[in-house]
C-alpha positions in Angstrom: 0.0 0.0 0.0 1.4 3.3 -1.1 1.3 6.5 1.0 1.2 9.8 -0.8 3.9 12.2 0.6 1.9 15.4 -0.3 -1.8 16.0 -0.1 -3.7 16.5 -3.3 -5.9 19.6 -3.2 -9.1 20.6 -5.0 -9.0 23.4 -7.5 -10.2 26.7 -6.2 -13.3 27.9 -8.2 -13.6 31.4 -7.0 -10.2 32.8 -6.2 -11.2 36.4 -5.5 -14.2 35.6 -3.3 -12.9 37.0 0.0 -10.2 39.4 -1.2 -8.0 40.5 1.7 -5.3 42.9 0.9 -2.3 40.9 2.1 1.1 42.2 0.9 -0.6 45.1 -0.8 2.3 47.5 -0.2 5.9 47.4 -1.1 8.1 46.3 1.8 11.5 45.2 0.5 12.2 47.2 -2.7 11.4 50.6 -4.2 9.3 49.6 -7.2 6.8 46.7 -7.5 4.2 45.1 -9.7 0.7 44.9 -8.1 -2.1 42.7 -9.5 -5.4 44.3 -10.5 -7.4 41.0 -10.7 -7.3 37.5 -9.2 -5.8 34.6 -11.1 -3.3 31.8 -11.4 0.4 32.0 -12.0 2.5 29.0 -13.2 6.2 28.3 -12.3 7.1 28.7 -16.0 5.7 32.3 -16.0 7.7 33.1 -12.8 10.9 31.8 -14.3 10.5 33.8 -17.5 9.8 36.9 -15.4 13.0 36.3 -13.4 15.0 35.9 -16.6 13.6 39.0 -18.2 14.3 41.1 -15.1 17.9 39.9 -14.8 18.5 40.4 -18.5 17.2 43.9 -18.7 18.7 45.2 -15.5 22.0 43.5 -16.3 22.0 41.8 -12.9 22.3 45.1 -11.0 20.0 45.6 -8.1 18.0 43.1 -6.2 14.8 41.4 -7.3 12.3 40.0 -4.8 9.6 37.5 -5.9 6.9 37.4 -3.2 5.0 34.4 -4.4 5.9 30.7 -4.7 4.1 27.9 -6.5 2.9 25.6 -3.8 -0.5 24.4 -4.9 -0.5 21.0 -6.7 -2.7 20.4 -9.8 -3.4 16.8 -10.6 -4.1 15.3 -14.1 -5.3 11.9 -15.2 -3.4 10.2 -18.0 -4.8 10.2 -21.5 -7.2 7.4 -22.5 -7.8 6.4 -18.9 -11.4 5.7 -17.7 -13.3 7.8 -15.2 -13.1 7.2 -11.5 -10.4 5.7 -9.3 -9.5 9.0 -7.7 -7.7 12.1 -8.9 -4.6 11.5 -11.0 -0.9 12.1 -10.2 0.4 15.6 -9.6 1.1 17.3 -12.9 2.2 20.9 -12.0 2.3 23.3 -9.1 0.6 26.7 -9.4 0.1 29.8 -7.3 -3.3 31.4 -6.7 -2.9 35.2 -6.6 -5.5 37.5 -5.2 -6.3 41.1 -6.3 -4.0 43.8 -4.9 -1.0 41.6 -4.1 2.5 42.8 -4.8 4.1 40.0 -6.8 7.5 41.3 -7.6 9.7 44.0 -6.0 13.0 45.5 -7.2 15.6 47.9 -5.7 18.9 49.3 -6.7 18.0 50.1 -10.3 17.1 53.4 -12.0 13.5 54.3 -12.5 13.7 54.4 -16.3 15.1 50.9 -16.4 12.6 49.5 -13.9 9.6 50.8 -15.9 11.0 49.4 -19.1 11.6 46.0 -17.5 8.2 45.9 -15.8 6.5 46.8 -19.1 8.0 43.6 -20.6 7.1 41.6 -17.6 3.4 42.6 -17.9 3.2 40.8 -21.2 4.6 37.6 -19.8 2.0 37.1 -17.1 -1.7 36.5 -17.9 -3.0 38.7 -15.2 -3.7 42.5 -15.3 -1.1 44.4 -13.3 0.2 47.9 -12.6 3.5 49.3 -11.6 3.7 51.0 -8.2 6.4 53.0 -6.4 7.2 53.2 -2.7 6.5 56.5 -1.0 9.5 57.8 0.9 8.5 60.0 3.8 11.1 62.6 5.0 11.1 63.0 8.8 
């Protein structure tokens, strides 16, 4: 008898049902990308975003990715009959709610950041906006 190491979860139907604004402000960097709608992000999308940011900024500055793909999605093999439980784990995804800051960056000029984030917005399938940290002088 086999024991599964990780639990298989159900897919979430309504992601943005109870939208709480967790991580809705920039904490680590000076610029960030904030989501305008709820959705799903795959690890492939996160990897392409990381590559694009490192290529455009020429590895200067620091990039913070605030989400990780930790929700397993199962898939049954092709031509298999119905029943006998959910299939094996196919991919891992991340559910993102509205208003969450996904990526933060610091140590790069404002012009370069806006150019890099413009390219990043095309790579992820969720509507996003670029935000800037407000620095208060005391």
